[in-house]
N, C-alpha and C positions, 0 to 999 in steps of 0.2 A: 954792608947791605947795599944791594943794587938800587939806585934811585929810580931806575927806569921800570921797576916792577910796578905794575898797576893792579890794584886790587879792586875788583868790581864785586859788590856784595848784592846778592839776590836773596831776599827773605821771602820764603813761601810758606803760607799758612793756609790750610783748607784742603780742598779736594784734590784728587789726582788730576782732574781737568785743569785746575789752576796751575799745578806744577808743570804739566805738559805745555800750557800756554806760556809760562815763564821760560821754559826750555826753548820754545820756538823763538821767543824774543832774543834770547842769548845767541842762538844760531844765526838769526838774521843779521845781528850786528857784528858777529865774529867772522862769518863766512862771506859776507857780501862782496868784499874786495878781493877774495881769493878764489882761484879756479879749483885748485886741489890743495888739500892740507892733511897733515899728520897730527893727531891729537893724543894727549895723555889724559886719562881720566883716573882720578883717585876715588876710592869709596864706591866702586861699581857694584859692591854687594849690598849697598844700602838702597833705600827707595829712590832718592833723587839721583844718585850716581847711576843706578841701573836704568832709570828713565833717560838720562843723557846718553848712556851707552847704546841703548836701543835706537835712539834717534840718530846717533852717529853711524850705526850700522846700516841704516836706511839711506843715508845721504850719499849720493855718488861723489860729491866734492870731498868727502872724507875718505882718503885712500888707505890710511893705516891708523890703528888705535892701539895704544899701549895702556892696559889696565894695570895700575899699581895699587895693590891691596894686600891686606894681611892674609887673605884666603882666596882661593879660586872663585871666579864669578859664576861658574857652571854653564857658560855659554861658549859654544864653538862656532867660529866664523873665520873665513879666510883673511879678513881685514884685522882680526883681533889677535894681539899678543898679550901674554900676561907676565907680570913681574911681581912675584910674591915677596913681600918685605915684612918681616915680623915686627920691626921697630923702625918707623920712619925717621927717627932721630939718628939712626945708625947709617943712613944713606950717605955715601961718599960724594962730596961736591964734584968730583971728576968722574962720576959713574957714566960710562959710555952708553949704557942702556937708555939713558935719559936725553941723549943728544939728538939733534936733528928734527925736533918737533916744532910745529907752528903755534900750537895752543895747548894750554893745560886747563882742564876743568877740575878744580880742587873741591871734591865733594866729601872727603873724609871728615868725620867728626863724630861726636857723641852727644848724648843728652847730659845736661848738668845735674839731673836728678840723682841723688845718692852719692855724689863725690865731692871732695873738698874743692875750694876755689883754686888752690894751687895746682891740684891734679887736672882740673878742667882747663886752666890756663896752659899747662904744659902740653896737654893733648891737642887743644884747639889752636892756640896762638903760637907757641914755640915750634910745634911740629909743622904748621903751615909755613912759617918763615924759613925754617930749615929746608923744607922741600923746595920752596921757591928759589932759595939761594943755590941749592943743588942743581937746579935746572940751568943756572948760569945763562939766563935768557939774553937773546939779542933784541935790539929795539923793535923788530917786527913781530916778536913772539907775544901772544896774549896769555895772561894768567887770570883766570876767572875763578874767584872764590865764591863758592855756592854754599850758603849756610841755611 
């Protein structure tokens, strides 16, 4: 495990306005010291991930976005590339498609309703750690876990 991986947790409960406010706070802290950046977003087909994707598309500081999801996000934009992965645990740690990015907004996840504790842990915890390790981040890369 990389000791320099920093997990920042954002818990959002409530209205879409609260979510967008929280996203703005994340961007302010992540982008303030960077003039231009390339970002990875997981879970862009979900409510929070899509919100982060839409905000990134608007920001001129974000020059490239890689959406890593199990299915296409349905958005077409010159800054957006998609990487469809059916199983995040199968991602190779040396995957070249994940190299060269400044930040990752990890928004992939599921509700705990109706699944076992072991399955929930595998999907939310094990998958997140595997993906973070696959990024092989440098000390300047930010990994933001959004739950």
